[in-house]
C-alpha positions in Angstrom: -33.0 -32.5 -52.6 -30.0 -30.4 -51.7 -32.0 -27.2 -52.1 -34.7 -28.6 -49.8 -32.1 -29.4 -47.1 -30.7 -25.8 -47.3 -34.2 -24.3 -47.0 -35.0 -26.6 -44.0 -31.8 -25.7 -42.2 -32.3 -22.0 -42.7 -35.7 -22.2 -41.1 -34.6 -24.3 -38.1 -31.4 -22.4 -37.3 -33.0 -19.2 -36.1 -35.4 -21.2 -33.9 -32.5 -23.2 -32.4 -30.6 -20.0 -31.7 -33.7 -18.4 -30.1 -34.3 -21.4 -27.8 -30.6 -21.4 -26.8 -30.7 -17.7 -25.9 -33.9 -18.2 -23.9 -32.2 -21.0 -22.0 -29.4 -18.8 -20.9 -29.6 -16.6 -17.8 -29.0 -12.9 -18.4 -27.0 -10.5 -16.1 -29.5 -7.7 -15.3 -28.7 -4.1 -15.6 -27.5 -2.8 -12.2 -29.9 -0.8 -10.1 -28.5 2.5 -8.9 -28.9 3.4 -5.3 -29.6 6.9 -4.1 -26.5 8.6 -2.8 -26.2 8.0 1.0 -24.5 10.9 2.8 -22.7 10.6 6.1 -20.4 12.6 8.4 -17.4 10.7 9.8 -14.6 11.3 12.2 -11.1 9.9 12.8 -8.6 10.2 15.6 -5.1 8.8 15.4 -2.0 8.5 17.6 1.3 7.2 16.3 5.0 6.9 17.2 7.8 7.2 14.6 11.4 6.0 15.1 14.2 6.9 12.8 16.3 3.8 12.9 18.9 5.1 10.5 19.1 8.2 8.3 17.1 6.5 5.5 15.0 3.9 7.5 12.1 4.7 9.8 9.5 2.6 11.6 6.0 3.6 12.7 3.3 2.2 14.9 -0.1 3.6 16.0 -3.8 3.2 16.5 -6.7 5.0 14.7 -10.3 5.1 15.7 -13.0 5.8 13.1 -16.6 6.9 13.7 -19.6 6.9 11.4 -23.4 7.8 11.4 -22.7 11.5 11.8 -19.8 10.7 14.2 -22.4 9.1 16.5 -21.2 5.5 16.6 -18.0 3.5 16.3 -17.0 2.3 12.8 -13.7 0.5 13.3 -10.3 0.6 14.9 -7.0 0.3 12.9 -3.8 -0.9 14.7 -0.8 -0.6 12.4 2.9 -1.0 12.0 5.0 0.1 9.1 8.3 1.0 7.7 9.6 3.5 5.1 13.0 3.7 3.3 14.4 6.6 1.4 16.0 5.5 -1.9 17.2 9.0 -2.6 16.3 12.6 -2.2 13.1 12.3 -4.2 11.9 8.7 -3.8 10.6 6.7 -0.8 9.2 3.2 -0.6 7.4 1.6 2.3 5.2 -1.2 3.6 2.5 -1.5 6.3 0.4 -4.0 8.1 -3.0 -3.1 9.6 -5.3 -5.1 11.9 -8.9 -3.9 11.4 -11.5 -4.4 14.1 -14.9 -3.7 12.6 -17.8 -2.7 14.9 -21.4 -3.6 14.0 -23.7 -1.1 15.6 -26.8 -3.2 14.8 -25.6 -6.2 17.0 -23.5 -3.9 19.2 -20.5 -6.1 18.8 -17.3 -6.6 16.9 -17.2 -8.4 13.6 -14.6 -10.8 12.3 -11.1 -9.1 12.1 -9.7 -8.1 8.8 -6.0 -7.9 7.9 -4.6 -5.3 5.5 -1.2 -5.1 3.8 0.1 -2.0 1.9 3.1 -1.5 -0.3 3.8 1.9 -1.8 6.3 4.2 -3.6 6.2 7.9 -3.3 8.1 10.5 -5.3 8.3 14.2 -4.3 9.8 17.4 -5.6 10.2 20.8 -4.0 9.5 24.0 -5.9 10.3 27.0 -3.8 8.1 26.7 -0.7 5.9 24.1 -2.3 6.3 20.3 -2.1 4.6 18.2 -4.7 4.2 14.4 -4.2 2.7 11.4 -6.0 2.1 8.2 -4.2 1.1 4.8 -5.6 -0.1 2.3 -3.1 -1.3 -1.3 -3.6 -3.7 -2.3 -0.8 -4.8 -5.9 -0.1 -7.5 -6.5 2.5 -8.0 -10.1 3.8 -11.3 -11.2 5.4 -11.4 -13.8 8.1 -15.1 -14.7 7.4 -16.3 -16.9 4.6 -17.6 -15.2 1.4 -18.6 -16.2 -2.1 -15.8 -15.0 -4.3 -18.4 -14.2 -7.0 -19.9 -11.6 -4.6 -16.8 -10.3 -2.8 -13.1 -10.6 -3.4 -10.9 -12.1 -0.7 -8.4 -10.5 -0.6 -9.7 -7.3 -2.0 -7.0 -5.5 -4.0 -7.0 -1.8 -4.6 -4.6 0.6 -6.3 -4.6 4.0 -4.6 -3.1 6.9 -6.5 -2.6 10.2 -4.5 -1.4 13.6 -5.6 -0.6 16.0 -2.8 0.6 19.6 -2.7 2.0 21.1 0.5 2.9 24.7 1.2 5.7 25.3 3.7 4.8 28.7 5.2 8.0 30.6 5.8 8.8 31.2 9.5 5.7 29.3 10.6 4.9 26.0 12.2 1.9 25.4 9.9 2.0 23.6 6.6 -1.3 23.5 4.7 -1.9 21.0 2.0 -4.3 19.8 -0.7 -4.7 16.3 -2.0 -6.6 14.3 -4.6 -6.8 10.5 -4.6 -8.3 7.7 -6.7 -9.0 4.1 -5.6 -9.2 1.6 -8.5 -10.2 -2.0 -8.0 -7.8 -4.6 -9.2 -9.8 -7.8 -8.7 -13.5 -6.9 -8.3 -15.7 -9.8 -9.2 -17.5 -9.4 -12.5 -21.3 -10.2 -12.3 -22.3 -13.4 -14.0 -25.7 -15.0 -14.7 -25.0 -18.1 -12.6 -22.0 -18.5 -10.3 -22.3 -22.3 -10.4 -21.9 -22.6 -14.1 -20.3 -19.4 -15.4 -16.6 -18.7 -15.5 -15.1 -16.5 -12.7 -13.8 -13.2 -14.0 -12.7 -9.9 -12.4 -13.0 -6.3 -13.6 -11.5 -2.9 -12.7 -13.3 0.4 -12.0 -12.8 3.5 -9.9 -14.4 2.8 -6.5 -13.5 6.0 -4.7 -12.8 9.7 -5.5 -11.2 11.6 -2.6 -10.5 15.3 -2.3 -8.9 16.7 0.9 -7.6 19.8 2.6 -5.5 19.9 5.8 -2.8 21.5 7.8 0.1 20.0 9.7 1.4 21.8 12.8 4.8 21.3 14.3 4.6 21.7 18.0 8.3 21.1 18.5 11.0 18.8 17.3 9.3 15.6 18.4 5.6 16.4 18.3 3.3 16.9 15.3 -0.4 17.4 14.7 -2.3 17.0 11.5 -5.8 18.4 11.0 -7.7 17.4 7.8 -11.1 17.2 6.0 -11.8 14.7 3.3 -14.7 14.4 1.0 -15.1 10.8 -0.4 -17.4 9.7 -3.2 -17.6 5.9 -3.0 -19.2 3.6 -5.6 -19.2 -0.2 -5.6 -21.3 -3.0 -6.9 -23.3 -5.1 -4.5 -23.8 -8.6 -6.0 -26.0 -11.3 -4.6 -26.7 -14.8 -5.9 -29.3 -17.5 -5.0 -27.5 -20.0 -2.9 -29.4 -23.1 -4.2 -29.5 -22.5 -7.9 -26.7 -20.0 -8.3 -28.6 -17.5 -10.4 -28.0 -13.9 -9.9 -30.5 -12.4 -7.5 -29.7 -8.7 -7.4 -27.1 -6.3 -8.7 -26.9 -2.8 -7.2 -24.5 0.1 -7.6 -24.2 1.5 -4.1 -23.1 5.1 -3.8 -22.0 7.1 -0.7 -20.8 10.6 -0.1 -18.7 10.9 3.1 -17.5 14.0 4.9 -14.5 13.0 7.0 -13.0 15.2 9.8 -9.8 14.0 11.4 -7.0 14.8 13.7 -3.7 12.9 13.9 -0.9 13.1 16.5 2.6 11.8 15.9 5.5 11.6 18.3 9.0 11.3 16.7 11.7 9.6 18.7 
């Protein structure tokens, strides 16, 4: 009798496991979108005030353009502060009000608020200046979103290496930079957002390379000309509102060519 029970159980267990697996929703493999390419532009004006030898404040406005620089993308209005902890280390913080423009409806979207905190170390080797900056960026949305689809706030770790060459007896300082953006709380896709546990995952969402040159007009006025090439990648997740099952999962990719000019007045 005991042997019969073992045989009966061994036959039913695989069937029960199969039925359980069939009952579970499965997260699909993400589709991969073709790379979308765009040319973008940026214009910025800022004022910097050296409060003390080590503390400085800054405020400014930046306009960004997209669709081959043919339409408005957004406007950033920012204030920030930096403090020198020593000859080679600087810390800082910044607040940015982001006004997004929707060219489809020809109107402004809900505002977003961004906070940055950062630390930057630098060292000089001859006429070269090498720096490494680590910045934590948090962007807060003012509209309602499903946290399983989009994080609010969205947290990003931005790591930037920069090499600047101080041309002797010249007002020009060319530079190169490389930057990585790593998600800190991106929502992890689940089969059903109404029943499955909420989890986050980390991945590199942006690779940036850049070249530029800073020009010192005089003691108080500075210009910065630059070109960035960004490769962005992010997962677009959508769920069915009624049942909660995952509807689509797409890896969106974009290659952006960014041309910019920045002007700064130092008090």
